[in-house]
C-alpha positions, -999 to +999 in steps of 0.1 A: +047-694+367+022-682+341+020-648+360+060-644+359+061-651+321+032-626+315+051-600+336+084-607+315+064-603+283+048-570+294+082-557+304+098-567+270+069-549+253+073-518+275+112-518+267+104-523+229+078-493+229+104-469+248+132-479+222+108-472+194+098-438+210+134-428+216+143-438+180+115-417+167+125-389+187+160-390+176+149-392+139+126-360+146+154-340+162+176-351+130+148-337+107+145-304+128+182-299+125+182-307+090+155-280+084+173-255+102+206-261+087+198-268+051+167-247+049+151-279+033+137-311+044+115-330+021+093-360+034+105-351+068+090-358+103+087-323+119+055-333+140+054-317+175+087-298+168+093-263+182+109-239+160+094-208+173+107-173+157+130-193+133+141-177+099+131-202+073+127-179+044+123-196+011+126-229+029+114-262+012+094-288+032+071-304+006+053-335+019+066-331+054+046-341+086+045-308+107+015-316+126+012-300+161+044-283+155+051-247+170+058-223+141+048-194+159+063-161+144+084-180+120+094-164+088+084-186+060+084-158+035+084-174-001+087-208+014+073-240-004+051-258+021+030-275-007+012-308+005+023-307+040+006-320+070+000-290+092-031-300+112-031-284+147+000-266+140+007-233+157+015-205+129+003-177+151+019-145+138+039-163+112+050-147+081+038-167+053+037-140+026+039-156-010+044-190+005+032-220-013+007-239+006-013-256-020-029-289-013-017-288+025-037-299+054-041-270+080-071-285+096-074-269+132-042-249+127-036-217+144-031-188+120-042-160+140-025-128+131-002-146+104+007-129+071-006-147+042-003-120+017-003-135-019+000-168-005-011-198-025-037-219-006-054-234-035-065-269-026-055-266+011-079-278+039-083-249+065-114-264+082-117-252+118-084-233+114-082-201+133-074-172+110-085-143+132-068-111+123-047-129+096-038-109+064-049-127+033-047-098+010-046-111-027-042-146-014-049-173-039-075-199-024-087-215-057-069-228-085-063-258-109-057-280-078-091-271-065-107-246-039-096-244-004-119-259+023-124-229+051-155-246+067-161-234+101-129-214+100-124-183+122-117-153+099-131-126+122-117-092+112-093-109+087-080-090+056-090-108+025-087-078+001-084-089-036-084-127-025-095-154-050-121-174-031-140-187-061-157-219-053-142-219-018-161-236+010-166-211+038-197-230+055-205-218+089-172-198+089-169-165+110-160-136+087-174-110+109-157-076+105-135-091+077-125-068+047-134-087+016-131-054-007-107-048-036-122-071-061-126-102-040-140-131-062-164-152-042-182-166-072-200-200-065-184-199-029-203-221-004-210-195+026-242-213+040-247-204+076-215-181+077-213-151+097-204-120+077-219-095+099-203-060+095-181-074+069-168-051+039-176-067+005-179-034-017-177-045-053-172-082-047-181-109-071-205-131-054-224-145-086-240-178-078-227-178-042-245-201-018-256-178+011-287-195+026-290-186+063-258-165+062-256-135+085-248-106+064-265-080+089-249-045+089-224-054+064-215-035+032-224-051+001-226-020-021-222-025-059-217-063-050-225-088-080-251-111-065-267-123-096-283-158-093-270-162-058-290-182-031-298-160-002-327-180+011-333-170+048-303-147+049-300-121+074-296-088+057-311-064+083-293-029+081-272-042+052-259-017+026-269-031-009-268+001-027-263-004-065-259-042-060-266-066-089-293-091-074-308-103-108-324-137-105-312-140-070-332-161-044-341-139-014-372-157-001-376-155+035-347-131+037-346-105+065-341-071+048-353-049+074-339-013+071-316-026+044-304+001+018-315-013-017-315+020-035-303+017-071-302-021-068-313-043-098-335-070-084-347-081-119-364-115-116-355-117-079-375-141-057-386-121-026-415-143-015-417-141+023-389-118+028-391-088+053-386-053+034-400-033+065-381+000+064-360-009+035-348+020+011-362+009-023-354+043-040-347+038-078-347-001-071-353-021-103-379-046-094-391-059-130-403-095-128-393-099-092-416-118-069-426-096-040-429-107-005-467-114-009-461-138-039-472-112-066-449-105-094-438-070-099-444-057-135 
């Protein structure tokens, strides 16, 4: 008798769960249709939805749950996606030009080859996101709502020309081959352990940036402002630092083999334990710098 009662209870629970699931699914379809029909869906449940290739230009989806949804190649140009839940969403190849994504959660999202031209990503969480080949030219990743989190993100070969990355966290991110020229602001950015090998950073502002153990080998850092930056243990072998401002920077134990430091200003720089073998120091200013052997240069 007890087993029969237990079996009935289990059956009823199963039926109840199926009803809930079907109800939630119906509600999800309703919200998807609302978005596609009205180009607007605030506080909606769009989780797991598939709207691949849809035209949602200037759409408004504030505070919506869009996690795990497929938005591949969707047109989100000028869309308002602020404060949305977009974790694990597929946004590969999507057009997010000038879209508002501030304070949105894009953890683990796929943004490969997406266009984020002049997009607002201030305060957004992009940890573990895939942004390989993405266009973030003049994108805003820092603002009054806070800086974006791009820790461990894949930005390999991304276009970040003119982007505002001040105070942004790019800890252990892959920026190899990325283009960070055209006045990129990386002031006080956290790039500890990041991969910036072969990246283009000509004229970038990296004042007070955190670059300890960062891989900058073979990158172009000519005329960059690295004053008071922390490059402890950084890899800078074969890096172009021509005319760079390294005043007060920490470069102790850094690898600078065959680096081009011609015309660079290393006034007051800490180079203790650094490897400068083969480095070009022509016209380099070393006043007050602590040299690899621990002796202060006069």
